[in-house]
C-alpha positions in Angstrom: 189.6 122.3 108.0 185.5 122.7 107.9 184.5 126.0 108.4 180.9 126.9 109.7 179.1 129.5 109.3 175.5 129.7 111.0 172.6 130.9 108.7 170.7 134.5 110.6 167.9 132.7 112.0 169.8 130.2 114.1 172.3 133.7 115.2 169.0 135.1 116.5 167.4 133.5 120.2 163.8 132.6 119.4 161.6 134.3 122.3 162.3 132.9 125.4 159.2 132.7 128.1 159.3 132.3 132.0 158.9 128.8 132.5 155.7 127.1 135.0 156.1 125.5 138.3 155.7 122.1 136.2 159.0 123.3 134.2 156.8 124.1 130.8 156.8 127.8 129.4 154.1 130.0 130.7 151.6 130.5 127.7 153.0 133.2 125.2 152.1 135.4 121.9 154.3 134.9 119.0 153.8 136.8 115.5 150.1 137.4 116.9 149.6 133.6 117.6 149.5 131.9 121.6 151.4 129.1 122.3 150.9 127.2 125.2 153.3 124.3 126.1 151.0 120.7 127.1 154.1 118.3 127.4 158.3 118.2 127.5 160.3 115.1 127.1 163.4 114.4 127.5 165.5 113.8 124.4 167.6 110.7 125.5 164.5 109.1 126.9 163.0 109.2 123.5 166.1 107.9 121.8 165.6 105.0 124.2 162.9 104.4 123.2 163.4 104.2 119.5 166.7 102.4 120.1 166.3 99.8 123.0 162.8 97.9 121.4 164.7 96.6 118.4 167.3 95.8 120.0 166.4 93.5 122.7 163.4 92.1 119.7 166.3 91.2 117.7 168.3 89.2 120.0 165.8 87.7 121.9 164.5 86.3 118.9 167.4 85.0 117.8 169.1 83.6 121.1 165.9 82.2 121.4 165.7 80.2 118.6 169.3 79.3 118.8 169.3 78.4 122.0 165.7 76.4 122.8 164.3 76.4 119.5 167.4 75.3 117.1 165.8 71.2 116.1 162.7 73.3 114.9 164.6 75.4 112.8 166.9 72.8 111.7 163.3 71.0 110.6 163.6 72.0 106.6 164.0 70.1 103.9 167.0 71.6 103.0 168.5 70.9 99.6 172.1 70.9 99.9 173.2 69.9 103.2 171.8 70.7 107.1 173.1 73.9 107.6 173.8 74.8 111.1 172.5 78.2 111.6 169.5 79.5 110.7 169.0 82.0 108.2 167.0 85.4 109.9 163.5 84.4 107.8 163.7 81.0 109.8 163.9 82.6 112.4 160.8 85.1 113.1 158.9 82.2 111.5 158.9 80.5 114.5 155.6 81.8 117.2 157.7 82.6 120.4 160.3 84.2 117.8 158.0 85.9 115.9 155.8 87.8 119.1 158.8 89.4 120.1 160.3 90.2 116.2 157.2 91.8 115.8 156.2 92.7 119.4 159.4 95.3 120.1 160.4 96.0 116.0 157.1 97.0 115.6 156.7 99.4 119.3 159.7 101.8 117.6 158.4 102.3 114.4 156.3 105.7 115.5 159.3 106.9 117.7 161.5 106.8 114.2 159.3 108.4 112.4 159.7 111.4 114.5 163.5 111.2 114.7 163.0 111.3 111.2 161.0 114.4 111.2 162.8 116.3 113.2 166.3 115.2 111.9 164.3 116.6 108.2 163.6 120.2 110.0 167.1 120.6 111.8 169.3 119.6 108.4 167.8 122.2 106.7 168.1 124.7 109.8 171.5 123.5 110.1 173.2 123.6 106.5 176.6 124.9 106.4 176.0 127.8 104.2 179.4 127.9 103.2 178.7 124.9 101.0 177.8 125.8 97.6 175.7 122.8 95.8 172.6 123.3 97.9 170.6 121.7 95.2 172.8 118.4 96.7 171.9 119.1 100.2 168.5 119.5 99.6 168.1 116.0 97.6 170.6 114.6 99.9 167.9 115.9 103.1 164.4 114.4 101.4 166.4 111.0 100.8 167.1 111.0 104.7 163.4 111.4 105.2 161.7 109.7 102.3 164.4 106.6 102.4 164.3 106.7 106.0 160.7 106.1 105.8 160.5 103.8 103.1 163.3 101.7 105.0 160.7 102.0 108.1 158.1 100.4 105.7 159.6 97.6 104.5 160.8 96.5 108.2 157.3 96.1 109.3 156.3 94.7 106.4 159.0 91.4 106.2 158.0 91.1 109.7 154.1 90.9 109.3 154.4 89.2 106.4 156.8 86.0 106.6 157.7 83.0 105.7 154.4 81.2 106.1 152.3 84.2 104.6 154.1 84.7 101.1 158.2 83.9 100.9 158.1 85.9 97.3 157.1 88.9 99.0 158.8 88.4 102.4 162.0 87.9 99.9 161.2 91.4 98.3 160.5 93.2 100.9 163.7 91.8 102.8 166.3 93.3 100.1 164.0 96.6 99.1 165.0 97.2 103.0 168.3 96.6 102.8 168.7 99.1 99.6 166.8 101.7 101.6 169.1 101.1 104.6 171.8 102.1 102.3 170.3 104.6 100.9 169.3 106.3 104.0 172.7 105.9 105.3 174.7 108.1 102.6 172.2 110.3 102.8 172.2 111.1 106.4 176.4 111.0 106.5 175.8 113.5 103.7 173.5 115.7 105.0 175.5 115.5 108.7 179.1 116.4 106.9 177.3 119.5 105.7 175.5 120.5 108.3 176.2 122.2 112.1 175.7 118.3 113.2 179.3 118.2 112.3 180.4 120.4 114.9 182.2 119.0 117.8 181.6 117.8 121.0 179.7 114.5 119.5 179.3 115.5 115.9 182.3 114.4 114.6 182.6 111.3 117.1 178.8 111.1 115.7 180.0 111.3 111.3 182.7 108.9 112.1 180.7 106.2 113.4 178.8 106.9 110.9 181.1 105.8 108.3 182.1 103.1 109.6 178.7 101.5 110.5 177.1 101.7 106.6 181.0 100.4 105.5 180.5 97.7 107.3 176.9 97.4 106.2 177.6 97.8 102.5 180.7 95.3 102.5 178.5 92.6 104.1 176.3 92.5 101.4 178.4 91.0 98.3 179.7 88.9 101.3 175.7 87.8 102.1 174.7 87.6 98.2 178.0 85.5 97.4 177.7 83.0 100.3 173.9 82.8 99.0 174.8 81.6 95.8 177.0 79.1 96.7 174.9 77.3 98.6 171.4 77.2 96.6 173.6 76.9 93.0 177.0 75.1 94.6 176.3 72.9 97.2 178.7 74.2 99.7 177.4 73.5 103.2 179.4 76.0 105.0 178.0 78.8 102.6 175.0 78.8 104.6 176.2 79.4 108.1 177.7 82.5 106.6 175.2 83.9 105.1 173.1 83.9 107.9 176.2 85.6 110.3 175.6 88.2 107.6 172.0 88.7 108.2 172.5 88.0 111.5 175.7 91.4 111.5 173.1 93.6 109.5 170.7 94.0 111.4 172.5 95.1 114.6 174.7 97.1 112.3 171.4 98.6 111.0 171.0 99.4 114.9 173.8 100.5 115.6 174.0 103.1 112.8 170.4 104.1 113.7 172.3 104.6 117.5 174.3 107.0 116.5 171.4 109.6 116.6 172.1 109.9 120.5 174.9 112.0 119.5 172.9 114.0 117.1 170.6 114.8 119.7 171.8 115.0 123.0 171.7 118.4 124.5 171.0 119.8 121.2 167.6 118.9 120.7 163.8 119.3 123.2 161.1 117.1 122.3 157.8 120.1 122.9 154.2 119.3 122.4 152.6 123.0 122.3 148.9 124.5 121.2 149.0 127.3 118.6 146.2 128.8 118.0 145.2 132.5 116.9 145.7 135.3 119.9 142.9 137.3 120.8 143.6 141.0 120.7 143.2 141.5 124.4 146.3 138.6 125.0 147.8 140.5 122.7 148.2 143.1 125.2 148.6 140.8 128.5 150.8 138.3 126.8 153.2 137.3 129.1 157.1 139.1 128.2 159.2 137.0 126.5 163.7 136.9 126.0 165.0 137.4 122.7 
């Protein structure tokens, strides 16, 4: 059984000023700084704006391609016989599918950056102080942040640079995206296990779902590579269909893993936009009293 103890800065409640008529904090002074809250966002709404668009874009691109443009997708010079299912790269090479894919996936990138920044900061503050290998935790925390950024970068890169622009770069971006995703999953799970994120009511559910989705994602990699090899080197036609299914599955497993963020921020995070400026002397004297 894991035992958690909160750090000192987590036990002490931060200053809590009264709310105004808009439900925002009244301007207050703290440690010589005047803090004015100008906006507050529901964390679930922020999560959905980063989760729903890539889901819609992926489903729409694949569905439109398979239902309406099957002939166009299959109109390739197949080396080892015509396969029934196209690869994801060929799907997003078509004009309509490409539009859906780029519009919705690129739209969610800024939201994901906000989520990564929030997670990076909270993993530091919510570390389980009973875990002795702080250096390993910090390495994992930085890996979580930078591999997450790299995953987003290469996702955007493979979406913009398709097969018709430069097939070599597209393939490189695709595989680096997958590797960064695996590294991000492992770092995320490790930090989750050794932080207060692990606590109930949703911490353990999120933890086990992350392990499930990451394991399935990793297990799909050798199947994907083997099926690709069997088609292009051994000319086994059905192997390309397996390859395509692995690609589709990988996309949705990636989305599902990131969807676990819902349990990590629900009732735990508030996204607030505040202006912080140096307080004048008279403002410090007449500041709104805050509760501790």
